[in-house]
C-alpha positions in Angstrom: 10.4 46.7 38.2 8.7 49.8 36.9 12.0 51.4 35.8 12.4 48.5 33.4 9.1 49.4 31.7 9.6 53.2 31.6 13.3 53.2 32.0 14.1 52.5 28.4 12.1 55.6 27.4 13.7 57.7 30.1 17.2 56.4 29.2 16.6 57.1 25.5 15.3 60.6 26.3 18.1 61.2 28.7 20.8 60.1 26.1 19.2 62.0 23.2 18.4 65.2 25.0 21.2 65.5 27.5 24.2 64.4 25.4 23.2 65.7 22.0 21.1 68.7 22.7 22.0 72.2 23.7 18.4 72.9 24.6 18.3 75.0 27.8 15.8 72.6 29.4 17.8 69.5 28.7 19.6 69.2 32.0 16.5 70.0 34.2 14.3 67.6 32.2 16.7 64.8 32.5 17.1 65.4 36.2 13.3 65.4 36.7 12.9 62.1 34.8 15.7 60.5 36.8 14.2 61.7 40.1 10.9 60.3 39.0 12.5 56.9 38.2 14.1 56.9 41.6 10.9 57.7 43.3 9.4 54.6 41.6 12.4 52.4 42.2 14.8 54.1 44.7 17.6 51.6 44.4 17.6 51.3 40.6 21.2 51.1 39.6 20.8 52.4 36.0 18.9 55.5 37.2 21.5 56.1 39.9 24.4 55.7 37.4 22.6 58.2 35.0 22.1 60.6 37.9 25.8 60.3 38.7 26.6 61.3 35.2 24.4 64.4 35.5 26.1 65.3 38.8 29.5 65.0 37.2 28.5 67.3 34.4 27.3 69.7 37.0 30.7 69.6 38.7 29.2 67.9 41.7 31.6 65.0 42.2 30.7 64.2 45.8 27.1 63.7 44.9 28.0 61.6 41.8 30.1 59.4 44.1 27.2 58.9 46.5 25.0 57.9 43.6 27.5 55.4 42.3 28.1 54.0 45.8 24.4 53.5 46.2 24.2 51.8 42.8 27.1 49.5 43.7 25.5 48.5 47.0 22.7 47.0 44.9 25.0 44.7 42.9 28.0 43.9 45.1 26.4 40.9 46.8 24.7 39.4 43.7 25.5 35.8 43.0 26.7 36.0 39.4 26.3 32.3 39.0 22.5 32.6 38.9 22.5 34.8 35.7 
């Protein structure tokens, strides 16, 4: 999974810049990085959850809900006994 390799960097950047920065480009940069992660791994739950967080902060709850539902669809049928 490529997001696993670059995802930590994206997640760190996302957290640092989006949540602690008032830089004007923070939101757009985070959104671009998340879109890139989802292009590489479209069903990645972590990226979808992060994008949902961005959508909520943008007052776009319907889109946030769609992201979370898509993330949930990736886990709901996992056999937890194998982990």
